N, C-alpha and C positions, 0 to 999 in steps of 0.2 A: 487583424489575425483572429481566428475563432478557436475556442477550445472543445474539448470532447462533447459538450453539450450545446453550445451555441448554435453549430449548424443543423439542430433538429429540425427548425422549420423548412429548410431548403431540401432535407433528404427523406422527410417522413412519406411524402407522396412516392418517391423512388422505392423507398423500402414497402410501401403497400401498406403502411400503418396510417390509421386517421389520426388527424392533428390532435383528436380529443383523447386519444390514448396515451399519450405522453405529454409531461411538461414541457414548456418553451421557455427559453430566456434567453435575452439579448446581451447578457453580462459577460464579463471575462472569466477566465479559469486561471486559478493559481495552484501551484504545485510546491509542496514541502518534501522533499527527499531525503531520507537520512540512511545510509549503509555504514555500519561499524564492524569492521574487520579486526582491527587493532585495539588493544585496552592498555592502557598506562599502568593499571594495577593488576593486570592477570599475566601469568607466565605464557611465553609465546606458545606452549603446547595448547594452551585454553583458547588462542585466538581463533577467529574463523578465517575462511579463504576467500569468499565470494561475496560477502555481503555488501562492499563497497561497490564492486562492479555491478551489483544489481541496480544500485540507486543510480550509478552512472549511465547505464542502459536505459533506465526510465526516463532520465533527463533527455537524452538523444531522441527518445521515441516521442516524447510531450512536444520537442521543439518542431519535430517533422510535421508536414502537413497532414500525414495520416492520423498523428496523435493531436492533433488540433491546431498545430503551428503557435504554441505559446511563446510569446517575446521572452528573451532572457531574462528579463527583469520581473517576470511572473513565476521564474522557476528558481526555487532555493534549494540547491544540492548541497548537502554536509556529508563529507565521507572521512573515515579514520580521524586524523587530529583535529580536524576542521569540526567535527561532530561532538563537541562538549555539550554538557548540560545546558551551560549558559548560552551557547550557540543556538542550541535547538529552541529553548525558552524565547530568545529573542526572534527567532523565525516566527514562531507560533504569534507573537504580539504584533510583529510587523505586518504578516499576512490579515490577521484579523482587524488591524488598523486600515488596512486597504480595501478589503472586500466589501463589496456592498450587496443589497438585497437581492440582485439579479445574478450574482456570482456563484461560481463553483469552486470549491477547494478540494485538492485533492492530496490526501497524506499517505507516504509510502515509507515504511520503517523496516529494516532488516537489520538483525544482529542478535546479541544475547539478550533475553529477559530472565528476572529471577523475582523469586517470592521470598520473603523473610520467613525464617524458620520458626521464630517466635514472635510474641507479641500480637499486633493486630494481622499479621501475616500479609502485608500490604504487597502489591505487585510493582516491579520497576523494569524500566527498560535501562541498560547499562550503556551509557554513552563512552566515548573514548576516555574520558577522565573521572569515570565513576571508580570508587572503591567498594568492592563487594561486602569489605567489612564494616562499612559505613554507608548504606545504601541510602537512608534517610536523609542526610546532607548532601551525599553528592551524585545519586543517580536520579533519573526521571521518573517521578511517579506515575503509574498507569491513571491515578485520578486525576493528574492535571490534564492529559489528553481527553478524559470524559469531560471535563471541564470547557476545554476548548471546543471540544465538538458541540456540546449543551449549549454554550454561549454562541458559538457560530451559527448554528441553525437558527437561532433567533433573528439574524441579520442578512444571512446568504439564503441563495436558492437551495443549495445541497451540497452535501459533503460524501466525498468517496475517501475509505480508508483500507488502505492493503497492509497487512501487519504478518510479519514473519520473525518473530523473536523467540522462536523456541527451537533454535537450530540445535542439532545433534552436536554434542561436544561437551565434555567435562569441565565444568567451572567450580571444580573442589566440593565443598559441602553444601553449597547454595543449590536448591532445586529450581527448574524452571517448568516442571512438569504442569504446575497448576495456572501458568501465566494464560494460557488460551482460554480458561474459563472465565477470566477477570476481562479480557480483550473482547469477549462477545457480549460483556455487559454495556459496551460501547452503542450498541446498536438500541439501548433503551432510550436514548435521548429522542425528543418528539422532534419531527420533520423529516425532510426527504434525505436519507442515508443510505449509501450501499457499502457493506463493510465484506471483506475477504480476508479470512486469516489461513494461514498456511496449513494447519493441521488442528486435529481435534483436541479438545482437552484430554491430557495424558500422554499425549503423542508429542514427539520431536518432529522437526522437517529437516530434510536433507539436502546436501549441497554438494557438487562436485564438477569434475570436467566434462563428464558425460552428459552434463546439462547446457548445451551450447557453448562447450568450450570453456565454462567456469561459470557457473552461476548456482543459486537455489532452485531446486526442483520447482516450486512454487512461482517464483518471480519468473522463470524462463517459459514456463508455460502461460503465465499470465501475458507476458511479453508476446507470444506467438498468438495466442488469442486476440490481443489487440491490433495485432499485425495482419490478421486476416484468417489465420487457421480456424477460427471459431465460426466462420461463416457458413453456417449449416444449410441455408436455404439458398446460397450463391447470389444474393442480391447485392453484396459487396458493402452492406451495411452491417455493422457487428453491434448487436444489442447486449444490453446486461444480461438477458437471459442466456445467449448464446456464449458469452464468457464464462460465466459461472459454470455452465455445463461441461464447456471444454477444458476448463483446469481442474474442476474435480475428477473427471473421467482420468485425463491424462496424467495427472499427478498420482491418482492410485495406480494406474497401469505401470509407470516409470518405477515407481517405488516399490513395486511388488506387493502391493496392498497394505504398506506400512505407514503411508501418510495420506492423510484425506482431509483436504482444504474445506472450509465450512464458510456458508454465507450467514450475514444479518443485515437486518435494516428493512426499509420500507421503499426503496426506489422501484419505480415501475419496471417491469421486465422490458418493456418496449424502448426505455431510454437508449440512445443511440450513444455507445461508446467509442466508435472509431469509423472512420469512413476509407475503406480500403480502394475506393477509386482513386486515391491520393498518395502520391509517393512516401514512402515508409522509411524504414532503417532495415540493414541487412542484419539477420540473426545469425550465427553460425549454428550448425546442427550438431 
């Protein structure tokens, strides 16, 4: 089985890219996919609708040949009641222990994010069992993800991070408006990293049935990009640059200029993200 990066050597000539322009690895790809729509300590009106569906669809895509054909044991999917703070931490530890210096790690997180209103104003991801009144003890600190990426980049070839934790939705007195600014700091780690976050700092991100029957706008257009819609030059090879351009433009248009995805990191623009010559998954329009 080959991941989104492993098939680089075989497709670079087809894509018209010199082998020296993009790094090549013979390693495996691991995916950690988290989607939380339901929260034990939030009233139902503050739940989300489609964060779990985003994670589930990414799992299907990465297991498909077009997404790299990842074996089931390399895909950790956690949604709703299974996406507790302890479970997410365990997934990070497990993947960190398995991944080697030729491997790629993909992290995708969709849900609510929050920033403390007082004190050090730390940013958190709310898991299924997070209590907004005691985030320090129950939520997942963004600093832990920063540590995971920083430590991971010392032992793996590259990390890709897709973060959508500023979804529009009232979570009481807790603000999520500053979370994106903290997410962007994940790119400060040294090493090969591609980060995409769903919206700018101070923006929220949108979800709804109009996005593929029920997705976040960011996740839907990222999935469409990887599935082949981003193939600007028609060579069936989807590069990092094509993905970024497609997602930024289409999310901006679909949300009437209210949401603007941003990228961060150092990954080469020519890095191959997907091979549209291979079978993928069906995405509802």
